[in-house]
C-alpha positions as CSV (number, residue, x, y, z in Angstrom):
1,M,37.1,32.4,163.6
2,F,40.1,31.5,161.6
3,D,40.6,28.5,163.8
4,S,42.8,26.3,161.6
5,Q,46.4,25.7,160.7
6,E,45.8,27.9,157.6
7,Y,45.8,31.0,159.8
8,P,48.3,32.3,162.4
9,T,45.8,32.3,165.3
10,S,42.1,32.3,165.9
11,L,39.9,35.4,166.4
12,E,37.1,35.6,168.9
13,E,33.6,35.9,167.2
14,S,32.7,38.7,169.7
15,Q,35.7,40.8,168.6
16,F,34.8,40.3,164.9
17,E,31.2,41.4,165.6
18,S,32.4,44.5,167.4
19,W,34.7,45.4,164.5
20,L,31.8,45.0,162.0
21,E,29.6,47.3,164.2
22,E,32.4,49.9,164.5
23,G,32.8,50.0,160.7
24,R,29.0,50.4,160.1
25,E,28.8,53.2,162.7
26,S,31.7,55.2,161.3
27,K,31.0,58.6,159.9
28,M,33.1,57.6,156.9
29,P,31.3,55.7,154.2
30,Y,33.1,52.5,154.5
31,E,31.9,49.4,152.6
32,F,34.5,46.8,153.5
33,M,36.4,45.6,156.6
34,L,39.7,44.0,156.1
35,I,41.0,41.6,158.8
36,V,44.7,42.2,158.9
37,W,47.4,40.1,160.6
38,D,50.2,42.1,162.1
39,E,53.3,39.9,162.4
40,L,55.1,42.3,164.7
41,E,52.3,42.5,167.2
42,G,51.1,38.9,166.7
43,S,47.5,39.9,166.4
44,Y,44.6,40.8,164.1
45,H,43.2,44.3,163.6
46,P,40.5,45.8,161.3
47,E,41.0,48.2,158.5
48,Y,38.1,49.8,156.8
49,V,38.0,50.8,153.2
50,E,35.4,52.5,150.9
51,S,36.0,50.6,147.7
52,R,37.4,47.4,146.2
53,N,40.2,49.3,144.7
54,E,41.6,50.1,148.1
55,I,41.7,46.4,149.0
56,N,44.3,45.8,146.2
57,K,46.7,48.2,148.0
58,H,47.3,45.6,150.8
59,P,49.3,42.4,150.6
60,I,47.4,39.1,150.9
61,W,48.2,36.6,153.7
62,G,50.8,34.1,152.3
63,E,51.9,36.5,149.5
64,A,53.1,39.3,151.8
65,A,56.6,40.7,151.8
66,G,55.9,43.1,154.7
67,Y,54.8,42.5,158.3
68,T,51.1,43.0,157.8
69,S,48.8,41.2,155.5
70,I,45.1,40.7,154.7
71,I,43.5,37.5,156.1
72,A,40.0,38.2,154.9
73,V,37.7,40.9,153.6
74,Y,34.0,41.3,154.5
75,N,31.2,43.6,153.3
76,L,30.2,45.6,156.3
77,F,26.5,45.5,155.6
78,S,25.8,42.1,154.2
79,E,28.6,40.5,156.4
80,S,29.5,38.3,153.5
81,R,33.1,37.3,152.9
82,I,34.7,38.7,149.8
83,T,37.0,36.5,147.8
84,L,40.3,38.2,147.7
85,T,41.1,37.2,144.1
86,D,37.9,39.1,143.0
87,S,38.9,42.3,144.8
């Protein structure tokens, strides 16, 4: 996943799938999974949020001033990708 020049590096599909499962199995009522790029560590990690309002609290890749930024957002249950401009 994210295997293009548009993204900092690719992400293994198996890792992505395990993050989706982790979010669905959480005791917290998460609805969305954010794929976040950490510039300092040079890697992706998931962040889980309960609502679209929480997505807006994170900088978007390419617009970020900090060292972390959102690469993509997915609905945990439908697995559909959420357009960041709609969040």
